[in-house]
N, C-alpha and C positions, 0 to 999 in steps of 0.2 A: 640505489635501492628505493629511496624515497620517491623518485620519479615513477617507478613501477607501481608503488603503492597508490600514488595519486591517480594514475591512469586506471588501475584495477578498481579502486573505490568509485571513481566517476562512472566507469562502465557498469558496475554492478548496480549502483543507484539509478543510473539512467535506464537500464533495462527494466528495473523494478517500476520506475515511473511509467515506462511504456506499457507494461502489462496492466498496471492499475488504471491508466488512462484508457486503454482499450476496453477494460471491463466496464468502466463508467460510461463511455461514449460510443462504444461499438457493440460489445457483447450483450449488455443488459438491454439496450433498446431493441436489439434483434430478438432477444428472448421475450420481451414484453409484446412484440408483434406476432408471436407464434399463436396458433389457434389452441383453444381449449386449455388443457392442463400442461401442454408441452413446455411453455415458458417456465412455469413453477418447477417442473421436474428438472429442466435444464439448470435453473438456479441452484437447486438442491445439489445436483451433481457438481456444478462449479464450486459450490461452497465446500464440498468434501475435498475436491482436488486442490483448489487454491488455499483452502483452510489448512491443509497439511504443509504446503510449501511456503506460504507467505510469512509465517512466524520466523522461520530460519532466515529468510531473505531480509526481513526488516531488522532483526537483531544483528545479522551479519553485516548489513550496511552500516548500522550504528557502530559496531565494533571497528570496522574498517575506518570510518570517519574519525573515531576516537584515536585510533593508532596514528592516523595521519596528523591529527591536531597535536598530539604529543610529540611525535617525531619531527614535525615541522614547526614547532612552537616559535623558533627564532627566524622563520622565513616570512617574506611578505605573503599576505593572504591567510595567515593563521587565524585571524579573527573571523574571516569568512567561513573557514572550516569549522571553527567552534560554533558559530551561529547555525551552520548547516547541521551539525551534530545535535544542537538544541532542538531544531525542527524535527529531526529524526526521532529524538526522544518524545517529542510531542505526538508524532505519528504513532509511536508504539503505545503511548498512554491512551490516545484516542481509540486505537484498535482494541486494546484490552477492556476499556471501560464502556465503549459505545458500540463497536461493530462486532466484536467476537461473540458477545452474548446473543445477539440476533442471529448471527451466522450459525452458532451452535444449535440453535433451535431450528432454523430454516433448512439446514442440511439434512434433517431427518424427516421433513415433511413429504407426504405423498397426498394425492387428491383425497384419499380416504381419511387421513389423520391430521391434516393441516387445520389450524385454528380459524375461526371466523374472520379474524382481523389479519390474516396472513398478508394481504396486499398492503395494508397500512404498515405492517412491520417491514416488509420489503422496501416500501417507499422511504421509510425512516432510515433503513440501512443505506439506501442510495444517497439520500441527502448527506448523511455523515461521510459517506465515501467520497462525495464531491469535495467536501472540505478537506479530507485527508489527502486527496489527490493534489489539491492546491498547496497543501503544506509540503508534500514531498517534491513537488515541482519547484517550490522555493528552495528546498535543501539542495536539489540537483543544480539549480541555477547558481547558487552560491559556490558549490564545489567547482563547477565549470569556470566561474569567474576567478576563483582562487588559483586555477591552473594558468590563467592568462598573465 
């Protein structure tokens, strides 16, 4: 049963990392290259879509890692799982304090109502998102290492 939990947790976190990596290094650069207001409208739509899904994914990943850490406390790699869980906690805290406030504003923007500093706010979100991606890649790497 613990083996199934380990695999499920690793897959869930791995897919989350893949989505967030794609947002940072594929989707957002594509949106920035679109003409006129298309990129900003695309980011707003993405913020609504992923803003609804990602909280469940982040919290679910943290819960799964926590259960794995508790259930496998006496097994090799437990320290790696606990450290991965700490990184997932950090990613949730970063999200709540740094990224979600910007996302909550930007997902309602249109060319008619966006603030004058909308590009600066989007760039700030991107910079924090790069850091968050690095944090969750670290968590994923630790989980994979704990499986080995």
